[in-house]
Every structure is written in structure tokens, then in C-alpha cells.
Phi, psi and omega in degrees: 000135182293141179281154172296129180307329182290346177282353183273351182214164173240137181250139178301145183283346184240066178258125181289176176294121183246016182306125180088004181284163176258139176249116175264151177212143175208128180247133176283136176131329177268179180305131175208073183303137180065014185050035185299313181287315182294326177292323177294320176301313179301319180296315181299318181287331179280328186271346184228140172296145184208159174213153181281129179245350176206142183225126181273152178279085185292339181299338180262358188241337188256140172267098186296328182285337179283327177214088187291128177296150180283143174231147182252125178254130181233107175060288185222018182202160172278122188262329186206148177232119182274082185290134177293144181225133171243106190224161173251121177264145171257123179233171174227140180282188188291344177250012173092005179286126180286144171212165187242150179224113176264120184209157181148187180292141175295124181302145176276339185228162167058045179302317181297321179294319179295316179300318178294322179294317178296319177300321180295326176290319178303316181286325181295320184264353181072037180295133182268335184206134177246131186227126173253162182203146176192178180245150175231146178285136179219161180279064180236147178276151180289350181272001178246160180298132181280135179271153171232117178264167182217158173219158187200170180279347175223140179304328182295340182273344183290125182260331179212115186291150178278149176283350181279144174266284180222117180222156173250132181227160176302139181290157175211157186297322181300316179292319179296320179299314178299317180297312181292324177295321177298320177298329179271012179063034173255143179285128178210150180209166177228143178245132184231118181267134171287134177234130177309128188299335180280356176244007188293332185278344181258200176255122184236089186300335180301325178292325178292324177297317178297319177298316181297319178299315179294324181295315180294324179291323183284330187252337185083003178290147178257099182232121181283151183248017188309296183299322180293318180294323178296318177296321179296319179297318179295317181295316180298320179296321179292320178296316179300318180297315182293319179294321181294338182281354181226115178297326181296313180291323178301321178295323179296316179296319179297321178296319179293324177296318179297319179297313180298313181296323178294319179296311186289338179278342182244339186199154174276352183270108182281002182262354182250118182289149178201143178094208187293152179289137179221166178301151178290165178299320180297319180294317179297313182295317181297318181295314182289322178297319179298314182295312182294325177295320178295320179296321180296318179296320180298321180289000000 
């Protein structure tokens, strides 16, 4: 017999009225190019006071052997256990508006139960909009403005259309949650930041800044990007320095810029080539990854 979704979590006894609040969510484990989503989560928790108002029973959701939590050993004893947590934080934006952030490892099991549990929280608290966010690798240069596309349970919620028509991709809990909320006539959407594919394996704060900008526009929340923008500026400056030190890599970036500009001038679809022949995405990514890796080893 199926368990009551509410048995999957515990709620704090002192939760204020959240009617009309926004629920943000990001799960570690699925695609997140440039750590765009996880870096935004870190920024939100660092920039705003927060407290946990709901906690999921991860012992029933996580495969510990697939991703073993870290433990600290000190001399002759175990000193610390970094227990995984899937929790909902309560935060307030810069003008005092409350909002929620669900974050933690993407569960290995019981996705439908988790989606039902989140829906029960949405209904319990009167959440008006649920928003997920992450980054995907794309054939775009870091010298051009990064796009953020969106998808939603209603066309009116879409802020920037996707260049994709119909594709099948591996499932993830964030997408399933949006899908199930839509079936339940709840407003939900997802924000996806383009990340230059040659920077997808590292941390690229500029993508997180783009996500935050799209997030504030979609939700009306007032969230400052100061610390995040500073990190993005430092990273961009380092990338610019490294590219400038190699004429070969600079040529690769210029080729990608020509490709990008040709695409955007003729089509919104960055996946369809048009115009002059240029190196493939794999060639561009391999060349830049090799160069940046060498620079990292040198430092």
C-alpha cells in the first residue's frame, strides 16, 4: 500500500503564513554545466539568512553506495559524518518577501513519492509558483551574452523560448516535479542557462548570474547579485588572460564567435550550422579544455 506523501518529510512546527510564496528547487546529481545551479544555491544561502522548515527522510531515498557520504577520521576515531540532506529552507529577499528553497541530492529512489510530497507542501503552504534551474553545455562563446531559456506548465509563464522542438532526454526529478505539478494545475517552470561547452566541467559564475537575472524577472523576487557578480568578473578575467596567452586558442574562440553570430543572425536555433565552415563543437571544446587544463597544471 502506498504511503501518505506527508510521511516522507517532517515540517517545522513554527512556519509562518507562506501563501503566495515562490518555491525554488535544485537537486545535485543531474546535469548542471558550469555548476550554474549549485553556485546560485550557494549564493542564495550565503546572501540571505535562512532556516530549515521541512526535512525529507533521505535514508529512504539515497543509494549510499552509489555516492558515499564523506566521513572524517582523526588519529584514532571517526570525528565527523557529512550526512546528506534534502531540505526546504525559508529565506527572505531584500525587501522582506519570503521564499522557499528546496535543495539537496537528487533522490535515487521514489521519484513519484517525492514529487507527490513536494506537491503536498505546495498545497499546504499556498505556493504560487515553483521554479527549478540548472545549466546545460552549448556551442556558445564566453564572449557573448549568455542565454537562459525556460519551460513551464503554462505558455504564459515562459519567459524565453527554447530552440528545441521535440527531443527526448534522460529524466530527472526536477523535470518530473514540474510535470506532475502541471498535471495538478499548479504553476511551475524551469530555467536553463547556456554554458560554453568548453567551460562546462568547471565553475562558471557568469551562468549563475544569468540564472539569477532570469529568476528575479520570472518571480518578482528582489535578490542582489553582488557576491555572485564579483566571482563572475574574476573568472571572466582569468579566462580572458588565459586565452590571450595563446594565439591558437584565441583563433578557436574567434571561430566560435563567428559561428555564434552567424547562427543568431539567421536563426534562434544554435544547434543548426549556417554560413562559413568552422571547427566542430567537439574540436573547439577539446582545444580549449586542453589549453585551460595545461594552464591549471602550470599554476
